[in-house]
C-alpha positions in Angstrom: -0.1 -0.1 0.2 1.4 3.2 -1.2 2.4 5.2 2.0 0.6 9.1 1.9 2.5 12.4 1.8 2.4 14.5 4.4 1.3 18.1 3.5 4.1 20.9 4.0 4.1 24.4 2.9 7.3 27.0 2.7 7.6 30.2 3.6 10.3 32.2 1.6 11.4 35.5 3.5 12.7 38.2 0.8 14.0 40.8 2.9 14.6 43.5 0.4 11.7 46.8 0.5 12.3 50.4 -1.6 11.5 51.7 1.6 10.5 51.0 5.5 7.5 52.2 6.8 7.1 53.4 10.4 5.3 51.1 11.8 7.3 48.0 10.3 8.9 45.1 13.1 9.8 42.2 10.4 13.3 41.7 8.9 13.7 43.8 6.4 16.5 46.2 4.5 15.6 49.3 2.0 18.5 50.3 -0.3 20.1 46.6 -0.4 20.0 45.8 -4.1 23.4 44.9 -4.3 23.0 42.0 -2.3 19.9 40.5 -4.1 22.0 38.0 -6.3 23.5 36.8 -3.3 20.6 36.1 -1.0 19.1 34.3 -4.4 22.0 32.1 -4.6 22.3 31.3 -1.3 18.2 30.5 -1.0 18.2 28.5 -3.4 21.5 26.5 -2.1 19.2 26.2 1.4 16.4 25.0 -0.4 18.3 22.2 -2.1 19.4 21.5 1.0 16.1 21.3 3.6 14.6 19.3 0.6 16.3 16.1 1.5 14.3 16.2 4.8 11.3 16.7 3.2 11.5 13.4 1.3 7.9 11.9 3.1 6.5 15.1 2.1 4.1 16.8 -0.5 4.5 20.8 -0.6 0.7 22.2 -1.1 1.3 25.6 -0.2 4.4 28.0 -1.3 4.4 31.8 0.7 6.8 34.9 -0.6 6.9 37.2 2.3 8.5 40.1 3.0 9.6 43.0 2.8 8.2 43.1 -0.8 9.0 39.7 -2.8 8.3 41.6 -6.2 11.5 44.1 -4.9 13.1 41.2 -5.7 12.5 41.4 -9.5 10.9 38.9 -11.5 13.8 36.3 -12.9 14.8 35.8 -9.6 11.4 35.1 -8.3 11.3 32.6 -11.5 14.8 31.5 -10.3 13.4 30.4 -7.2 10.4 28.9 -8.2 12.2 26.6 -10.5 14.3 25.5 -7.1 11.4 24.4 -5.7 9.6 22.8 -8.2 13.3 21.0 -9.1 14.0 19.5 -5.6 10.4 18.9 -3.4 7.5 16.9 -4.4 4.6 19.7 -4.9 0.8 19.3 -4.8 -0.7 18.9 -8.2 -3.1 22.5 -7.0 -0.4 24.3 -4.7 -1.2 27.5 -3.3 1.6 29.7 -4.6 1.3 33.2 -2.8 3.5 36.3 -3.6 3.3 39.6 -1.2 3.5 42.7 -3.4 3.2 46.4 -2.8 1.2 48.4 -4.7 3.8 49.9 -6.6 6.0 47.0 -7.8 3.2 44.8 -9.3 1.7 47.1 -11.9 2.7 45.4 -15.1 0.5 42.6 -15.7 3.0 41.0 -18.1 5.1 40.5 -15.5 2.0 38.9 -13.4 1.6 37.1 -16.1 4.7 35.8 -16.2 5.3 34.9 -12.5 1.5 33.2 -12.9 2.7 30.7 -16.3 5.9 30.4 -13.4 3.1 28.5 -10.8 2.2 31.6 -8.7 -1.7 31.8 -8.4 -2.1 34.2 -5.5 -1.2 37.5 -5.1 -1.0 39.3 -1.9 -1.4 43.5 -2.1 -0.7 45.8 0.9 -2.6 48.2 0.2 -2.8 49.4 3.9 -5.1 52.6 3.2 -7.1 54.0 0.8 -5.8 57.6 2.3 -2.7 58.9 0.3 -1.9 60.9 3.3 -2.0 58.3 5.6 -0.1 56.3 3.4 2.9 59.0 3.1 2.5 59.3 6.8 3.0 55.7 7.5 5.9 55.7 4.6 4.0 53.8 1.8 5.6 53.9 -1.5 2.7 53.9 -2.8 -0.4 55.8 -3.7 -4.3 54.2 -4.0 -4.6 54.5 -7.3 -1.6 52.1 -7.7 -3.1 49.6 -5.5 -6.2 50.3 -8.2 -3.5 49.7 -11.2 -2.3 46.4 -9.3 -5.4 45.1 -8.6 -6.5 45.6 -12.4 -3.3 44.4 -13.8 -3.5 41.4 -11.5 -7.3 40.0 -13.2 -5.4 41.0 -16.4 -3.0 38.3 -16.0 -5.5 36.0 -14.8 -4.2 35.8 -11.0 -6.6 33.1 -9.5 -6.9 34.8 -5.9 -6.7 38.6 -5.2 -5.8 39.3 -1.4 -5.6 42.9 0.4 -3.9 43.6 3.1 -5.3 46.4 4.9 -4.8 48.1 8.9 -7.1 50.3 10.5 -6.4 52.2 14.0 -4.2 54.2 12.1 -3.0 58.3 13.4 -5.8 60.6 13.2 -8.5 57.6 11.7 -12.2 57.8 13.0 -14.6 55.3 11.5 -15.8 57.1 9.0 -12.2 57.0 7.1 -11.9 53.4 8.1 -15.5 53.0 6.3 -14.2 54.9 3.3 -10.8 52.7 2.8 -12.9 49.6 3.4 -15.3 50.3 0.7 -13.0 51.2 -1.7 -10.6 48.1 -1.3 -13.8 46.1 -1.7 -14.9 47.8 -4.7 -11.8 46.0 -6.2 -13.7 42.9 -5.2 -10.9 40.8 -4.2 -11.5 37.4 -3.0 -9.6 37.8 0.2 -9.5 40.5 3.0 -6.9 40.9 5.8 -7.8 43.3 8.0 -5.4 44.4 11.3 -5.8 46.9 13.6 -2.2 48.8 14.2 0.4 48.0 16.6 3.0 50.0 18.1 6.2 47.8 17.9 9.0 48.9 20.0 11.9 49.2 18.0 10.0 50.9 14.8 10.0 54.3 14.4 6.3 54.6 15.0 7.3 53.4 18.8 9.3 56.7 19.3 6.6 58.5 17.1 3.9 57.8 19.4 3.0 60.3 21.8 3.2 62.7 18.8 0.4 60.9 16.7 -3.3 60.9 16.9 -3.5 57.4 18.0 -7.4 56.3 18.1 -8.1 54.0 21.6 -9.4 50.9 21.8 -12.4 51.5 22.0 -12.5 53.6 18.7 -10.8 50.4 17.4 -13.0 47.9 18.2 -15.7 50.0 16.9 -13.8 50.1 13.0 -13.3 45.9 13.6 -16.8 45.6 14.5 -18.3 47.0 11.5 -15.5 45.5 9.0 -17.0 41.6 10.4 -20.4 43.3 10.0 -19.8 44.8 6.9 -17.2 42.0 5.3 -20.4 39.9 6.2 -23.2 41.3 3.9 -20.6 41.5 1.4 -20.2 37.7 1.1 -16.9 37.2 3.2 -16.5 34.5 5.3 -14.5 35.4 8.3 -12.5 32.6 9.4 -10.0 34.1 11.2 -9.3 37.3 13.4 -8.3 39.1 11.1 -9.2 37.5 7.9 -12.1 37.4 5.7 -12.6 35.2 2.2 -15.2 34.5 -0.5 -16.1 30.7 0.0 -13.0 28.7 -0.7 -10.2 31.5 -1.1 -9.0 31.0 2.7 -5.3 31.7 2.7 -4.5 28.0 2.9 -1.1 28.7 4.0 -1.4 30.9 7.0 -3.9 27.6 7.9 -1.1 25.7 8.3 -0.2 27.7 11.2 -3.2 27.9 13.3 -3.7 24.3 12.6 -0.6 22.6 13.5 1.0 22.1 10.3 4.3 21.5 8.9 5.8 24.1 7.2 9.6 25.0 6.5 10.7 28.7 6.1 13.9 30.1 4.7 15.8 33.4 4.8 17.1 35.5 7.8 14.8 35.8 10.5 12.4 32.7 8.6 10.8 30.4 11.3 9.6 26.4 10.6 7.8 23.6 12.4 9.2 20.7 11.0 9.8 16.6 11.9 8.4 17.9 15.2 11.2 20.9 16.0 10.4 24.8 16.1 13.1 26.8 14.8 13.8 29.9 13.5 17.2 32.1 11.7 19.2 34.5 12.2 17.7 38.1 11.7 20.8 38.9 9.8 21.1 39.0 5.7 25.2 38.8 5.8 25.3 36.3 8.6 22.9 33.9 6.7 23.9 34.3 3.4 28.0 33.5 4.9 26.4 30.7 6.9 25.0 29.0 3.6 28.3 29.5 1.9 29.8 28.3 3.9 27.5 25.5 5.0 27.4 26.2 9.1 24.4 26.9 10.8 22.5 30.0 10.9 19.7 28.9 13.5 18.9 31.5 15.8 16.5 29.1 18.1 15.4 25.3 17.7 13.2 23.3 20.4 12.1 19.9 19.6 7.8 20.0 20.5 6.4 16.3 20.4 3.2 16.3 19.2 1.5 15.3 22.6 3.0 18.3 24.1 1.2 20.8 22.0 -2.1 21.3 23.8 -1.0 25.0 24.4 -0.6 25.9 20.8 -3.7 23.9 20.1 -5.7 26.4 22.5 -4.1 29.2 21.6 -3.9 29.3 17.9 -7.4 27.4 17.5 -8.8 30.0 19.4 -8.2 32.7 16.9 -10.0 30.7 14.4 -14.3 31.0 13.9 -13.8 27.0 13.8 -12.4 26.9 17.3 -11.6 23.9 19.1 -13.2 20.9 20.2 -13.3 18.7 23.4 -13.1 15.3 21.7 -10.2 17.1 19.5 -8.5 18.2 22.7 -9.1 15.2 24.6 -7.8 12.4 22.1 -4.9 14.3 20.7 -3.5 15.5 24.1 -5.2 12.6 26.9 -5.2 16.0 29.1 -9.7 17.2 30.4 -11.1 20.1 28.6 -12.9 20.3 31.9 -10.9 23.6 33.1 -10.6 25.2 29.6 -14.8 24.8 28.9 -14.6 26.3 32.8 -13.5 29.6 31.5 -15.4 29.4 27.5 -19.0 28.9 29.4 -18.2 32.1 32.0 -17.4 34.0 28.4 -20.7 32.3 27.1 -22.6 33.8 29.5 -21.5 37.5 28.8 -21.1 37.2 25.1 -17.9 36.5 24.6 -17.8 32.6 23.0 -20.2 30.3 21.7 -20.6 26.4 21.4 -21.1 25.8 17.8 -22.0 21.9 16.4 -19.6 20.5 19.3 -16.6 23.5 19.1 -15.8 26.6 21.4 -15.2 29.6 19.6 -14.7 33.1 20.1 -17.5 35.6 18.7 -16.6 38.9 17.1 -16.9 40.7 20.6 -14.7 37.6 22.2 -12.0 38.5 19.1 -11.0 41.6 20.8 -10.4 40.2 24.2 -8.9 37.2 23.0 -6.0 37.5 24.8 -7.7 37.7 28.2 -9.4 34.8 27.2 -6.6 32.7 26.1 -4.7 34.0 28.7 -7.0 32.4 31.2 -7.9 29.3 29.3 -4.1 28.4 29.4 -3.9 29.4 32.9 -6.7 26.8 33.6 -4.7 24.2 31.4 -1.4 24.9 33.6 -3.5 24.4 37.0 -4.7 21.1 35.9 -1.5 19.8 34.6 -0.3 21.1 38.3 -2.2 19.3 40.0 -2.1 16.1 38.0 2.0 16.1 38.3 1.4 16.6 42.3 -1.0 13.6 42.5 1.7 11.5 41.1 
């Protein structure tokens, strides 16, 4: 009997960008174009090397993230895709996503060329429909360029188009956010990611926040709840806290992260979960390239986590999804009682923050707003149960 291959996602980090946005804490470098060829060679070399560990797998998703992957250029992107095809077993209908800023994705012929090379999903970082806001954030594009990029993707016959948007921006009110969402929805994307602005330490925005008129938590909550209702009315299904899709168009790659699937990351700062080992690479382009070239480790961290010990991740990630978590699934996988977690969820059910649907516990839109609090209490209850069991033994 032929053994079924395990699904695997590949995340390929492209750390180059035209300019750095004031809120971005991802590892990315502006003005580093002279290192693109060296990096592409190192990336292809490591892709070939790691493929030896994936002989039992079949790649069903590939995700080019960044940075700005399209800034790397058509030729290099196609070289990387060819390397993946050469060294990995690819599923019959893989999802291959390319992130892009609108200013670098307006040429439909380039997009067509990439589509013919295998890329079938484009994720555009639109963020706002307000050009003044885009300039404030350090974005290198206008909303008109976002419209042009969306049209180019359709003309190039890209199968799926996703748009990233941010609410809670400096000086933004509900009317301003409504305008952005309506204008983005008018582009008829298959998928929308709507994120509340987070002020991350180490970013320029962190140092500027006192001077910025940032909406408070209540204002962000109003924007979020309106978004859920409006997108539902437009035919988008919410499947994760910040993600909405037309039926059948949820991000298959990102679902791997939230459902404990296996994925291998490549590039500085990339994370992996492969063969029961979670590991991450150092956040340094020079160190990464030199290490790959010399055949030495470029790992920043590595930890073995057997499937039975992923109960915390199951709860923490599962409650981010509208499909939620299941008592039966939890107890079968982890041989632990679900009752302590359920008692927490029942309390939040009474307040309208959680719901039991089809035997699965999930958070409501109001619950997603306080998800950190709910998940924290659920994990606390689980930890207490584990401690009691240890002491009993």
